[in-house]
C-alpha positions in Angstrom: -42.0 -39.9 13.4 -39.2 -42.2 12.3 -35.8 -40.7 11.7 -33.4 -42.3 9.2 -30.0 -43.7 10.3 -27.9 -40.9 8.9 -29.9 -38.2 10.7 -29.5 -40.1 14.0 -25.8 -40.5 13.5 -25.3 -36.8 12.7 -27.3 -35.8 15.8 -25.3 -38.1 18.0 -22.0 -36.9 16.5 -23.1 -33.2 17.0 -23.9 -33.8 20.6 -20.8 -35.8 21.3 -18.6 -33.0 19.8 -19.5 -30.8 22.8 -22.9 -29.3 22.0 -25.5 -28.8 24.7 -28.9 -30.3 24.7 -30.4 -26.8 24.0 -28.2 -26.6 20.9 -29.1 -30.1 19.9 -32.8 -29.3 20.1 -32.3 -26.0 18.1 -30.3 -27.6 15.4 -32.0 -31.0 15.0 -35.3 -30.5 16.7 -35.0 -33.6 18.9 -35.5 -33.8 22.6 -33.0 -35.0 25.3 -35.0 -38.2 25.8 -34.9 -39.1 22.1 -31.1 -38.5 22.0 -30.6 -40.7 25.1 -32.8 -43.4 23.7 -30.7 -43.4 20.5 -27.4 -43.5 22.4 -28.7 -46.3 24.6 -29.7 -48.3 21.5 -26.3 -47.7 19.9 -24.5 -48.9 23.1 -26.6 -52.0 23.3 -26.8 -53.1 19.7 -24.1 -51.1 17.9 -26.7 -49.6 15.6 -28.8 -46.4 15.9 -31.8 -47.9 14.1 -34.1 -50.5 15.6 -33.2 -54.0 14.5 -36.8 -55.2 14.2 -38.8 -53.4 11.5 -42.3 -52.3 12.4 -44.8 -55.0 11.8 -47.8 -54.7 9.6 -51.2 -55.0 11.2 -53.1 -58.2 10.9 -56.5 -57.8 9.5 -59.6 -59.9 10.1 -60.9 -59.3 6.6 -58.8 -60.7 3.8 -59.5 -58.2 0.9 -59.2 -60.9 -1.8 -61.7 -63.2 0.0 -64.1 -60.3 0.4 -63.8 -59.4 -3.2 -64.5 -63.0 -4.2 -67.5 -63.1 -1.9 -68.9 -59.9 -3.5 -68.3 -61.4 -7.0 -70.1 -64.6 -6.1 -73.0 -62.9 -4.5 -73.3 -59.2 -5.5 -76.7 -58.8 -3.9 -75.5 -59.9 -0.5 -76.2 -57.6 2.5 -73.4 -56.5 4.6 -74.5 -58.7 7.5 -74.2 -61.7 5.1 -70.7 -60.7 4.1 -69.6 -60.2 7.7 -70.6 -63.7 9.0 -67.8 -65.7 7.3 -65.2 -63.2 8.5 -66.6 -63.1 12.1 -66.5 -59.3 12.2 -68.9 -56.4 12.5 -71.0 -54.9 9.7 -69.2 -51.5 9.8 -65.9 -53.4 9.4 -67.1 -54.9 6.1 -68.6 -51.5 5.1 -65.2 -49.7 5.5 -63.3 -52.6 3.9 -65.6 -52.4 0.8 -65.3 -48.6 0.8 -61.4 -48.8 0.7 -61.7 -51.3 -2.1 -63.9 -48.9 -4.1 -67.0 -51.1 -3.9 -70.0 -48.9 -2.8 -73.7 -49.2 -2.4 -75.8 -51.2 -4.8 -76.8 -49.2 -7.9 -79.4 -49.6 -10.5 -78.3 -52.0 -13.3 -77.6 -49.4 -15.9 -75.5 -47.3 -13.6 -73.6 -50.4 -12.3 -72.6 -51.4 -15.8 -71.1 -48.0 -16.4 -69.3 -48.2 -13.1 -67.9 -51.6 -13.9 -66.5 -50.5 -17.2 -65.0 -47.4 -15.6 -63.4 -49.1 -12.6 -62.5 -52.5 -14.1 -64.6 -54.4 -11.5 -66.6 -57.1 -13.2 -68.9 -59.7 -11.9 -68.7 -63.3 -12.9 -72.4 -63.5 -13.4 -73.9 -63.2 -16.9 -75.6 -59.9 -17.6 
């Protein structure tokens, strides 16, 4: 759990005003190790928050490229979609699921779904 800067500063000020670690834990709900890590960070950098923001995970499957591949060939099997991305079939399945693209449907049901979700194919009907 990430704590904001003001919370960290208040906890450090509370402890440095003479409170014990037991009182610190009861008041702020943080452990001794957490407090010591925050004070060490403050002493080293002058700030109580990390300088480097957390990095976003790199994904093998680019969602836009996958969407384009599905639009170009809507009848493709998951195996066929996985080859260009050099990933597993379940990875493509879960990526499609997150994008809201599910199993192949009958044509009449698919048209209704496309209108509802805004997902349209470039192929002529």
